[in-house]
C-alpha positions in Angstrom: -4.4 0.9 -15.3 -6.3 1.8 -12.1 -6.6 -0.1 -8.9 -9.6 -2.7 -9.1 -12.1 -3.1 -6.4 -10.0 -6.0 -5.1 -7.0 -3.9 -4.6 -9.3 -1.1 -2.9 -10.7 -3.6 -0.7 -7.4 -4.9 0.4 -6.1 -1.5 1.3 -9.4 -0.7 3.1 -9.2 -3.8 5.1 -5.6 -3.5 6.3 -5.8 0.5 6.7 -9.1 0.4 8.5 -11.2 3.4 8.7 -10.6 5.8 11.4 -12.6 9.2 11.3 -10.5 10.9 14.0 -6.8 11.7 13.5 -4.4 9.2 15.5 -0.8 8.4 15.4 0.2 5.2 13.7 2.7 2.5 14.9 5.6 5.0 14.2 4.0 8.2 15.3 2.6 9.6 12.1 -0.6 11.4 12.3 -3.1 9.5 10.2 -6.7 9.5 9.4 -9.3 7.8 7.0 -7.9 4.9 5.3 -4.3 5.6 6.1 -4.2 9.2 4.9 -1.2 11.2 6.2 -0.8 14.3 4.4 -1.6 17.4 6.3 -3.1 15.5 9.3 -2.9 16.7 12.7 -4.3 16.2 16.2 -8.1 16.8 16.4 -8.8 16.3 12.9 -12.3 14.6 12.1 -13.8 13.3 8.9 -16.9 11.7 7.6 -16.9 8.4 5.9 -17.5 10.1 2.5 -14.5 12.4 3.0 -12.3 9.2 3.7 -13.5 7.6 0.6 -13.0 10.7 -1.4 -9.4 11.2 0.0 -8.6 7.5 -0.6 -9.6 7.9 -4.2 -7.1 10.9 -4.6 -4.5 9.2 -2.7 -4.8 6.1 -4.9 -4.0 8.3 -8.1 -0.5 9.2 -6.7 0.3 5.5 -5.7 -0.9 4.1 -9.0 1.3 6.7 -10.7 4.3 5.6 -8.6 3.6 1.9 -9.5 3.4 2.9 -13.4 6.6 4.9 -13.1 8.5 2.1 -11.5 7.3 -0.9 -13.4 9.0 -1.4 -16.8 7.4 -4.7 -17.9 3.8 -5.6 -18.6 1.9 -6.8 -15.6 -1.6 -8.0 -14.8 -4.2 -6.3 -12.9 -3.5 -8.4 -9.7 0.1 -7.5 -9.8 -0.8 -3.8 -10.1 -3.1 -4.0 -7.2 -0.7 -5.6 -5.0 1.9 -3.2 -5.7 -0.4 -0.2 -5.3 -1.2 -1.6 -1.8 2.5 -2.1 -1.0 3.5 1.4 -2.1 0.4 2.9 -0.4 1.6 1.4 3.0 5.4 1.9 2.5 5.8 4.7 0.1 6.7 4.9 -3.7 10.3 5.4 -2.8 10.4 2.1 -0.9 8.8 0.4 -3.8 11.2 1.9 -6.3 14.3 1.0 -4.3 13.1 -2.5 -3.5 14.5 -5.9 -4.7 10.7 -6.7 -5.3 10.4 -4.2 -8.1 13.9 -5.2 -9.5 12.7 -8.8 -9.8 9.4 -7.7 -11.5 11.2 -5.8 -14.0 13.5 -8.6 -14.5 10.7 -10.9 -15.2 11.0 -12.9 -12.1 7.5 -12.7 -10.9 7.8 -15.7 -8.6 10.9 -14.3 -7.1 9.1 -11.0 -6.6 6.2 -12.6 -4.8 8.7 -13.9 -2.2 9.9 -10.4 -1.6 6.7 -9.2 0.0 7.6 -11.2 3.3 10.6 -9.1 3.9 8.7 -5.8 4.5 7.0 -6.8 7.9 8.8 -4.1 10.1 7.9 -0.7 11.3 10.4 1.2 13.4 12.7 -1.9 13.6 9.9 -4.0 15.1 8.2 -6.9 13.5 4.5 -6.3 13.3 1.9 -9.1 13.0 -0.4 -6.7 11.1 2.3 -6.0 8.5 2.8 -9.8 8.2 -0.8 -10.3 7.5 -0.8 -7.5 5.0 2.1 -8.6 3.2 0.8 -12.2 3.0 -2.5 -10.9 1.6 -0.5 -8.6 -1.1 1.6 -11.7 -1.9 -1.6 -13.7 -2.4 -3.2 -11.0 -4.5 0.0 -10.7 -6.6 0.0 -14.4 -7.2 -3.4 -14.2 -8.6 
């Protein structure tokens, strides 16, 4: 399974496109659509480079979702989980109650777990609240 256009659009909408390196809300250097690996002050990209790097990044997060999910899921579940992992990391997904509930077959319970992940650096962020609501809605289909 690969991330659908709906999943890509959700990620792009919440990550935003930044063609110059910046520090995110917890101080991590970021560029493009939330790309963080090897980014440093002064980096500059084109929109085409941002799209290409997003495609490469998605492969990593798709593999992480596939490795963690042990039950059959629908495309909309997969897309929401890829967005979640893209934002928080595969290890956060793998250690989450969200994933445990999915693997236990409790998709309704899993959907409620998205709302718990709205903090960065111990601070509740409105942007993360909106993102988790959008992921939950996508997950619900």
